[in-house]
Backbone as a printed PyTorch tensor [residue, N CA C, xyz], in Angstrom:
tensor([[[ 83.3260,  53.6690,  85.3810],
         [ 84.2820,  54.4110,  84.6040],
         [ 85.4990,  53.5510,  84.2880]],

        [[ 85.9330,  53.6540,  83.0740],
         [ 87.1440,  52.9320,  82.7130],
         [ 88.3520,  53.8340,  82.9510]],

        [[ 89.5290,  53.2470,  82.8680],
         [ 90.7500,  54.0060,  83.1370],
         [ 90.9430,  55.1550,  82.1500]],

        [[ 90.4210,  55.0260,  80.9150],
         [ 90.6100,  56.0800,  79.9280],
         [ 89.4560,  57.0870,  79.8890]],

        [[ 88.4630,  56.9070,  80.7450],
         [ 87.3510,  57.8540,  80.8180],
         [ 87.7270,  58.9870,  81.7580]],

        [[ 87.6950,  60.2410,  81.2710],
         [ 88.0710,  61.3580,  82.1580],
         [ 87.0430,  61.5390,  83.2740]],

        [[ 87.5390,  61.8710,  84.4330],
         [ 86.6810,  62.1700,  85.5780],
         [ 86.1460,  63.5790,  85.4490]],

        [[ 84.8890,  63.7710,  85.8150],
         [ 84.3160,  65.1110,  85.7780],
         [ 84.8950,  65.9370,  86.9200]],

        [[ 85.1100,  67.1890,  86.6560],
         [ 85.5590,  68.1010,  87.7040],
         [ 84.4040,  68.5120,  88.5940]],

        [[ 83.1980,  68.3410,  88.0970],
         [ 82.0010,  68.7490,  88.8240],
         [ 81.4540,  67.5670,  89.6110]],

        [[ 81.1990,  67.7700,  90.8950],
         [ 80.6390,  66.7060,  91.7190],
         [ 79.2100,  67.0150,  92.1740]],

        [[ 78.7410,  68.2050,  91.8880],
         [ 77.3790,  68.5880,  92.2390],
         [ 77.0640,  69.9430,  91.6490]],

        [[ 75.7840,  70.2290,  91.5360],
         [ 75.3580,  71.5100,  90.9820],
         [ 74.4450,  72.1990,  91.9790]],

        [[ 74.7540,  73.4690,  92.2440],
         [ 73.9440,  74.2840,  93.1460],
         [ 73.5620,  75.5540,  92.3980]],

        [[ 72.2830,  75.8880,  92.4180],
         [ 71.8020,  77.1530,  91.8710],
         [ 71.2970,  77.9670,  93.0480]],

        [[ 71.7390,  79.2180,  93.1490],
         [ 71.3250,  80.1050,  94.2390],
         [ 70.4610,  81.2260,  93.6640]],

        [[ 69.3230,  81.4630,  94.2850],
         [ 68.4150,  82.5210,  93.8570],
         [ 68.0670,  83.4120,  95.0360]],

        [[ 67.9700,  84.7200,  94.8040],
         [ 67.5280,  85.6080,  95.8830],
         [ 66.0150,  85.5210,  96.0500]],

        [[ 65.5570,  85.6980,  97.2810],
         [ 64.1160,  85.7510,  97.5560],
         [ 63.8280,  86.9310,  98.4760]],

        [[ 62.6950,  87.5620,  98.2450],
         [ 62.3030,  88.7180,  99.0560],
         [ 61.6510,  88.3110, 100.3710]],

        [[ 60.8770,  87.2310, 100.3380],
         [ 60.1220,  86.7980, 101.5150],
         [ 60.3750,  85.3070, 101.7080]],

        [[ 61.2420,  84.9750, 102.6560],
         [ 61.6460,  83.5940, 102.8900],
         [ 60.4600,  82.6980, 103.2270]],

        [[ 59.5390,  83.1800, 104.0610],
         [ 58.3740,  82.3650, 104.4330],
         [ 57.4820,  82.0790, 103.2370]],

        [[ 57.2550,  83.0770, 102.3910],
         [ 56.4300,  82.8750, 101.1950],
         [ 57.1020,  81.8830, 100.2450]],

        [[ 58.4120,  81.9890, 100.0880],
         [ 59.1370,  81.0600,  99.2220],
         [ 59.1010,  79.6480,  99.7830]],

        [[ 59.2600,  79.5350, 101.0860],
         [ 59.2010,  78.2320, 101.7440],
         [ 57.8610,  77.5590, 101.4730]],

        [[ 56.7880,  78.2790, 101.6730],
         [ 55.4500,  77.7460, 101.4350],
         [ 55.2540,  77.3740,  99.9660]],

        [[ 55.6970,  78.2540,  99.0730],
         [ 55.5550,  78.0280,  97.6400],
         [ 56.2840,  76.7590,  97.2000]],

        [[ 57.5440,  76.6270,  97.5350],
         [ 58.3290,  75.4790,  97.0810],
         [ 57.8990,  74.1770,  97.7430]],

        [[ 57.4540,  74.2430,  98.9890],
         [ 56.8950,  73.0450,  99.6280],
         [ 55.7170,  72.5300,  98.8200]],

        [[ 54.8490,  73.4450,  98.4340],
         [ 53.6290,  73.0860,  97.7240],
         [ 53.9110,  72.5850,  96.3130]],

        [[ 54.6640,  73.3330,  95.5350],
         [ 54.8830,  72.9770,  94.1280],
         [ 55.6630,  71.6700,  93.9900]],

        [[ 56.7110,  71.4950,  94.7890],
         [ 57.5450,  70.3110,  94.6720],
         [ 57.1810,  69.2180,  95.6740]],

        [[ 56.0920,  69.4260,  96.4200],
         [ 55.5930,  68.4240,  97.3620],
         [ 56.7010,  67.9540,  98.3020]],

        [[ 57.3100,  68.9200,  99.0120],
         [ 58.4360,  68.6500,  99.8940],
         [ 58.0810,  69.0030, 101.3360]],

        [[ 57.4490,  68.1060, 102.0630],
         [ 57.0030,  68.4330, 103.4180],
         [ 58.1250,  68.7070, 104.4090]],

        [[ 59.3170,  68.1910, 104.1720],
         [ 60.4290,  68.3690, 105.1120],
         [ 61.2410,  69.6300, 104.8630]],

        [[ 60.8290,  70.4360, 103.9240],
         [ 61.5590,  71.6380, 103.5580],
         [ 61.5070,  72.6600, 104.6900]],

        [[ 62.6410,  73.2870, 105.0000],
         [ 62.6930,  74.2970, 106.0410],
         [ 63.7460,  75.3490, 105.7470]],

        [[ 63.7040,  76.4230, 106.5080],
         [ 64.6790,  77.5130, 106.3520],
         [ 65.6690,  77.4570, 107.5110]],

        [[ 66.9330,  77.7570, 107.1980],
         [ 67.9710,  77.7810, 108.2140],
         [ 68.9150,  78.9400, 107.9100]],

        [[ 69.0090,  79.8800, 108.8350],
         [ 69.8880,  81.0450, 108.7070],
         [ 69.6830,  81.7890, 107.3830]],

        [[ 68.4190,  81.9860, 107.0150],
         [ 68.1030,  82.7610, 105.8270],
         [ 68.2320,  82.0200, 104.5160]],

        [[ 68.3790,  80.6920, 104.5750],
         [ 68.5330,  79.8890, 103.3640],
         [ 67.5740,  78.7010, 103.4020]],

        [[ 66.8960,  78.4910, 102.2750],
         [ 66.0850,  77.2920, 102.0780],
         [ 66.8490,  76.4330, 101.0770]],

        [[ 67.0930,  75.1810, 101.4220],
         [ 67.7740,  74.2690, 100.5170],
         [ 66.7350,  73.2990,  99.9620]],

        [[ 66.5560,  73.3390,  98.6530],
         [ 65.6140,  72.4580,  97.9730],
         [ 66.4470,  71.4280,  97.2200]],

        [[ 66.3660,  70.1800,  97.6420],
         [ 67.1180,  69.1090,  96.9800],
         [ 66.2340,  68.4850,  95.9130]],

        [[ 66.6290,  68.6500,  94.6680],
         [ 65.9410,  68.0690,  93.5280],
         [ 66.8930,  67.0720,  92.8760]],

        [[ 66.3910,  66.1380,  92.0810],
         [ 67.3000,  65.1850,  91.4350],
         [ 68.3720,  65.9080,  90.6170]],

        [[ 69.6210,  65.7260,  90.9960],
         [ 70.7370,  66.3120,  90.2770],
         [ 70.9870,  67.7870,  90.5280]],

        [[ 70.2670,  68.3860,  91.4590],
         [ 70.4130,  69.8220,  91.6870],
         [ 70.0750,  70.1860,  93.1230]],

        [[ 70.9030,  71.0250,  93.7010],
         [ 70.5760,  71.6530,  94.9790],
         [ 70.2270,  73.1010,  94.6760]],

        [[ 69.0350,  73.5170,  95.0610],
         [ 68.5710,  74.8810,  94.8510],
         [ 68.5990,  75.5950,  96.1880]],

        [[ 69.3700,  76.6720,  96.2730],
         [ 69.4470,  77.4780,  97.4790],
         [ 68.6380,  78.7480,  97.2520]],

        [[ 67.5980,  78.9190,  98.0260],
         [ 66.8050,  80.1440,  98.0070],
         [ 67.2980,  80.9730,  99.1830]],

        [[ 67.9220,  82.1010,  98.8830],
         [ 68.6270,  82.8590,  99.9080],
         [ 67.9570,  84.2120, 100.1190]],

        [[ 67.6580,  84.5110, 101.3670],
         [ 67.0520,  85.8000, 101.7370],
         [ 67.8900,  86.9210, 101.1270]],

        [[ 67.2130,  87.9420, 100.6430],
         [ 67.8250,  89.0050,  99.8550],
         [ 69.0890,  89.6050, 100.4770]],

        [[ 69.0580,  89.9430, 101.7490],
         [ 70.2230,  90.5600, 102.3930],
         [ 71.4160,  89.5980, 102.3870]],

        [[ 71.1650,  88.3410, 102.7470],
         [ 72.2420,  87.3430, 102.7640],
         [ 72.7670,  87.0910, 101.3520]],

        [[ 71.8700,  87.0520, 100.3700],
         [ 72.2810,  86.8780,  98.9810],
         [ 73.2270,  88.0100,  98.5680]],

        [[ 72.9140,  89.2170,  99.0210],
         [ 73.7340,  90.3820,  98.7070],
         [ 75.1500,  90.2810,  99.2420]],

        [[ 75.3460,  89.5480, 100.3350],
         [ 76.7100,  89.3850, 100.8400],
         [ 77.5530,  88.5620,  99.8790]],

        [[ 76.9220,  87.6230,  99.1660],
         [ 77.6520,  86.8220,  98.1730],
         [ 77.9090,  87.6270,  96.9000]],

        [[ 76.8760,  88.2920,  96.3730],
         [ 77.0610,  89.0520,  95.1360],
         [ 77.9470,  90.2730,  95.3660]],

        [[ 77.9230,  90.8040,  96.5730],
         [ 78.7660,  91.9520,  96.8980],
         [ 80.2540,  91.6330,  96.8350]],

        [[ 80.6120,  90.3690,  97.0300],
         [ 82.0240,  89.9640,  96.9730],
         [ 82.6210,  90.1650,  95.5900]],

        [[ 81.7800,  90.2190,  94.5680],
         [ 82.2690,  90.4230,  93.2040],
         [ 81.7580,  91.7390,  92.6230]],

        [[ 81.3250,  92.6370,  93.5150],
         [ 80.9190,  93.9630,  93.0890],
         [ 79.5570,  94.0560,  92.4270]],

        [[ 78.6950,  93.1100,  92.7100],
         [ 77.3500,  93.1250,  92.1340],
         [ 76.3160,  93.2680,  93.2350]],

        [[ 75.1430,  93.7270,  92.8520],
         [ 74.0220,  93.7960,  93.7760],
         [ 73.1150,  92.6030,  93.5840]],

        [[ 72.0080,  92.6140,  94.2750],
         [ 71.0000,  91.5660,  94.1350],
         [ 70.1280,  91.9150,  92.9410]],

        [[ 69.9500,  90.9680,  92.0290],
         [ 69.1290,  91.2070,  90.8380],
         [ 68.0220,  90.1680,  90.7580]],

        [[ 66.8500,  90.6370,  90.3780],
         [ 65.6990,  89.7680,  90.1540],
         [ 65.3510,  89.8090,  88.6760]],

        [[ 64.6340,  88.8140,  88.1770],
         [ 64.1990,  88.8640,  86.7860],
         [ 63.4890,  90.1860,  86.4950]],

        [[ 63.7500,  90.7220,  85.3250],
         [ 63.1790,  92.0150,  84.9560],
         [ 64.0980,  93.1650,  85.2790]],

        [[ 65.1850,  92.8940,  86.0220],
         [ 66.1210,  93.9560,  86.3820],
         [ 67.4910,  93.7270,  85.7540]],

        [[ 67.5220,  92.9690,  84.6580],
         [ 68.7780,  92.7730,  83.9510],
         [ 69.4190,  91.4210,  84.1540]],

        [[ 68.8490,  90.5750,  84.9690],
         [ 69.4140,  89.2560,  85.1960],
         [ 68.2850,  88.2400,  85.1740]],

        [[ 68.4640,  87.1520,  84.4400],
         [ 67.4160,  86.1400,  84.3930],
         [ 68.0150,  84.7580,  84.1600]],

        [[ 67.3080,  83.7770,  84.6470],
         [ 67.6810,  82.3760,  84.5290],
         [ 66.4010,  81.6050,  84.2730]],

        [[ 66.4790,  80.5290,  83.5200],
         [ 65.3350,  79.6160,  83.3720],
         [ 65.7340,  78.3160,  84.0470]],

        [[ 64.9410,  77.8960,  84.9980],
         [ 65.1650,  76.6320,  85.6830],
         [ 64.2160,  75.6130,  85.0630]],

        [[ 64.7480,  74.5140,  84.5680],
         [ 63.9330,  73.5100,  83.8880],
         [ 63.9530,  72.2060,  84.6570]],

        [[ 62.7890,  71.5690,  84.7340],
         [ 62.6670,  70.2670,  85.3810],
         [ 61.8990,  69.3320,  84.4730]],

        [[ 62.3740,  68.1040,  84.3730],
         [ 61.6300,  67.0600,  83.6860],
         [ 60.6960,  66.4180,  84.7030]],

        [[ 59.4480,  66.2020,  84.3130],
         [ 58.4750,  65.5960,  85.2170],
         [ 58.2250,  64.1390,  84.8340]],

        [[ 57.6900,  63.3820,  85.7740],
         [ 57.4570,  61.9540,  85.5540],
         [ 56.2490,  61.6880,  84.6690]],

        [[ 55.3380,  62.6580,  84.5550],
         [ 54.1460,  62.4680,  83.7300],
         [ 53.5220,  63.8090,  83.4030]],

        [[ 52.6300,  63.8080,  82.4290],
         [ 51.8720,  65.0170,  82.1150],
         [ 51.0030,  65.4080,  83.2970]],

        [[ 50.4300,  64.4170,  83.9290],
         [ 49.5590,  64.6800,  85.0850],
         [ 50.3370,  65.3920,  86.1840]],

        [[ 51.5490,  64.9220,  86.4500],
         [ 52.3950,  65.5630,  87.4630],
         [ 52.6950,  67.0000,  87.0690]],

        [[ 53.0290,  67.2210,  85.8070],
         [ 53.3090,  68.5680,  85.3180],
         [ 52.0960,  69.4700,  85.5430]],

        [[ 50.9200,  68.9920,  85.1590],
         [ 49.6910,  69.7730,  85.3440],
         [ 49.4320,  70.0760,  86.8210]],

        [[ 49.6520,  69.0840,  87.6890],
         [ 49.4640,  69.2810,  89.1260],
         [ 50.4330,  70.3230,  89.6660]],

        [[ 51.6690,  70.2860,  89.1950],
         [ 52.6630,  71.2550,  89.6590],
         [ 52.2860,  72.6720,  89.2260]],

        [[ 51.7700,  72.8260,  88.0150],
         [ 51.3240,  74.1460,  87.5640],
         [ 50.1570,  74.6470,  88.4090]],

        [[ 49.1930,  73.7750,  88.6930],
         [ 48.0600,  74.1790,  89.5440],
         [ 48.5490,  74.5910,  90.9230]],

        [[ 49.4820,  73.8310,  91.4630],
         [ 50.0290,  74.1380,  92.7790],
         [ 50.7780,  75.4640,  92.7630]],

        [[ 51.5370,  75.7180,  91.7040],
         [ 52.2520,  76.9940,  91.5860],
         [ 51.2710,  78.1570,  91.5970]],

        [[ 50.1860,  78.0290,  90.8460],
         [ 49.1920,  79.1080,  90.7630],
         [ 48.4950,  79.3370,  92.0900]],

        [[ 48.1940,  78.2670,  92.8040],
         [ 47.4530,  78.4130,  94.0650],
         [ 48.3480,  78.7560,  95.2490]],

        [[ 49.6680,  78.7560,  95.0370],
         [ 50.6110,  79.0010,  96.1340],
         [ 51.3710,  80.3170,  95.9980]],

        [[ 50.9070,  81.2090,  95.1400],
         [ 51.5420,  82.5180,  95.0370],
         [ 52.3790,  82.7220,  93.7940]],

        [[ 52.4610,  81.7050,  92.9400],
         [ 53.1870,  81.8410,  91.6890],
         [ 52.2590,  82.3250,  90.5850]],

        [[ 52.8210,  82.5110,  89.4140],
         [ 52.0660,  82.9700,  88.2550],
         [ 52.3220,  82.0150,  87.1010]],

        [[ 51.2630,  81.5620,  86.4580],
         [ 51.4240,  80.7090,  85.2870],
         [ 51.8090,  81.6050,  84.1140]],

        [[ 52.9790,  81.3560,  83.5630],
         [ 53.4710,  82.1480,  82.4380],
         [ 52.9440,  81.5940,  81.1150]],

        [[ 52.7630,  80.2800,  81.0640],
         [ 52.2120,  79.6320,  79.8780],
         [ 51.6230,  78.2990,  80.2990]],

        [[ 50.3620,  78.1160,  79.9900],
         [ 49.6910,  76.8620,  80.3390],
         [ 50.3690,  75.6840,  79.6420]],

        [[ 50.2000,  74.5150,  80.2050],
         [ 50.8190,  73.3150,  79.6450],
         [ 50.2310,  72.9860,  78.2860]],

        [[ 51.0900,  72.5190,  77.4020],
         [ 50.6510,  72.1040,  76.0830],
         [ 51.7970,  71.4820,  75.3160]],

        [[ 51.4470,  70.8950,  74.1820],
         [ 52.4390,  70.2650,  73.3160],
         [ 53.2760,  71.3120,  72.6030]],

        [[ 54.5670,  71.1150,  72.6010],
         [ 55.4640,  71.8970,  71.7620],
         [ 55.9010,  70.9430,  70.6640]],

        [[ 55.2430,  71.0410,  69.5160],
         [ 55.4860,  70.0910,  68.4410],
         [ 56.8980,  70.1770,  67.8940]],

        [[ 57.5040,  71.3490,  67.9180],
         [ 58.8820,  71.4940,  67.4380],
         [ 59.8550,  70.6860,  68.2960]],

        [[ 59.6280,  70.7010,  69.5960],
         [ 60.5160,  69.9900,  70.5150],
         [ 60.0390,  68.5780,  70.8380]],

        [[ 58.7770,  68.2970,  70.5520],
         [ 58.2280,  66.9940,  70.9020],
         [ 58.0700,  66.8080,  72.3950]],

        [[ 57.7720,  67.9030,  73.0960],
         [ 57.6300,  67.8730,  74.5540],
         [ 56.3040,  68.4790,  74.9750]],

        [[ 55.8240,  68.0540,  76.1070],
         [ 54.6880,  68.6670,  76.7830],
         [ 55.2900,  69.6430,  77.7790]],

        [[ 55.0230,  70.9400,  77.6190],
         [ 55.6850,  71.9770,  78.4100],
         [ 54.6900,  72.8790,  79.1290]],

        [[ 55.0990,  73.3840,  80.2730],
         [ 54.3650,  74.4150,  81.0030],
         [ 55.3570,  75.3110,  81.7160]],

        [[ 54.9730,  76.5730,  81.9470],
         [ 55.8820,  77.5400,  82.5480],
         [ 55.2120,  78.2840,  83.6930]],

        [[ 55.9890,  78.5660,  84.7420],
         [ 55.4870,  79.4030,  85.8240],
         [ 56.6070,  80.2720,  86.3660]],

        [[ 56.1900,  81.3370,  87.0600],
         [ 57.1040,  82.1950,  87.7910],
         [ 56.8620,  81.9780,  89.2700]],

        [[ 57.9250,  81.8880,  90.0610],
         [ 57.7590,  81.7910,  91.5120],
         [ 57.4180,  83.1870,  92.0460]],

        [[ 57.1740,  83.3240,  93.3500],
         [ 56.7750,  84.6370,  93.8790],
         [ 57.7850,  85.7620,  93.6420]],

        [[ 59.0510,  85.4280,  93.3720],
         [ 60.0610,  86.4520,  93.1050],
         [ 60.3030,  86.6580,  91.6150]],

        [[ 59.5290,  85.9990,  90.7740],
         [ 59.6440,  86.1720,  89.3330],
         [ 60.6250,  85.2410,  88.6470]],

        [[ 61.2210,  84.2900,  89.3800],
         [ 62.1380,  83.3350,  88.7650],
         [ 61.3360,  82.3860,  87.8770]],

        [[ 61.8140,  82.1810,  86.6490],
         [ 61.0860,  81.4000,  85.6590],
         [ 61.4290,  79.9180,  85.7430]],

        [[ 60.3790,  79.1100,  85.7630],
         [ 60.5080,  77.6640,  85.7560],
         [ 59.8600,  77.1090,  84.5010]],

        [[ 60.5030,  76.1100,  83.9190],
         [ 59.9440,  75.3660,  82.7970],
         [ 59.7760,  73.9250,  83.2670]],

        [[ 58.5940,  73.3770,  83.0640],
         [ 58.3380,  71.9650,  83.3720],
         [ 58.1570,  71.2520,  82.0420]],

        [[ 58.7860,  70.0860,  81.9150],
         [ 58.7480,  69.3650,  80.6450],
         [ 58.4930,  67.8780,  80.8790]],

        [[ 57.7120,  67.3030,  79.9550],
         [ 57.5240,  65.8570,  79.9570],
         [ 57.6960,  65.3590,  78.5300]],

        [[ 58.5440,  64.3410,  78.3660],
         [ 58.8740,  63.8650,  77.0370],
         [ 57.9600,  62.7380,  76.5530]],

        [[ 57.2790,  62.0540,  77.4580],
         [ 56.4590,  60.9150,  77.0580],
         [ 55.0640,  61.3260,  76.6270]],

        [[ 54.3660,  60.3990,  76.0350],
         [ 52.9720,  60.6560,  75.6560],
         [ 52.0570,  60.0830,  76.7200]],

        [[ 50.8230,  60.5070,  76.7020],
         [ 49.8430,  60.0070,  77.6710],
         [ 49.9610,  60.7010,  79.0000]],

        [[ 49.1810,  60.1810,  79.9970],
         [ 49.1170,  60.7760,  81.3220],
         [ 50.4300,  60.6210,  82.0160]]])
């Protein structure tokens, strides 16, 4: 950074999602993101992804945070939704992640394929709590 380049106020990004079954989420995210060291601590699973910390928080504990601002716990389909997007290293990796999501309790929302408008290879899945994930690969080939 040069002296005239403004410093970012943001030093990290954390996304928090409620989960109904911590053990099921733990198993699901271990499998899809190939994270053998993933574990739960005090009702929270921390998934460290490049540039993002994802906190999967047991429903009751999540409610203590949303309750501070007068809100309840909301899941997709109940008025609150988020799309979590990840860029993958290859089409093959994207396809493997979709297969893993399907075999680990998730639901494939849209099979992988070319999106000619965007010039991306895309696939979509829902985790066991209905949170939507988009996987994208910008390169051609495997």
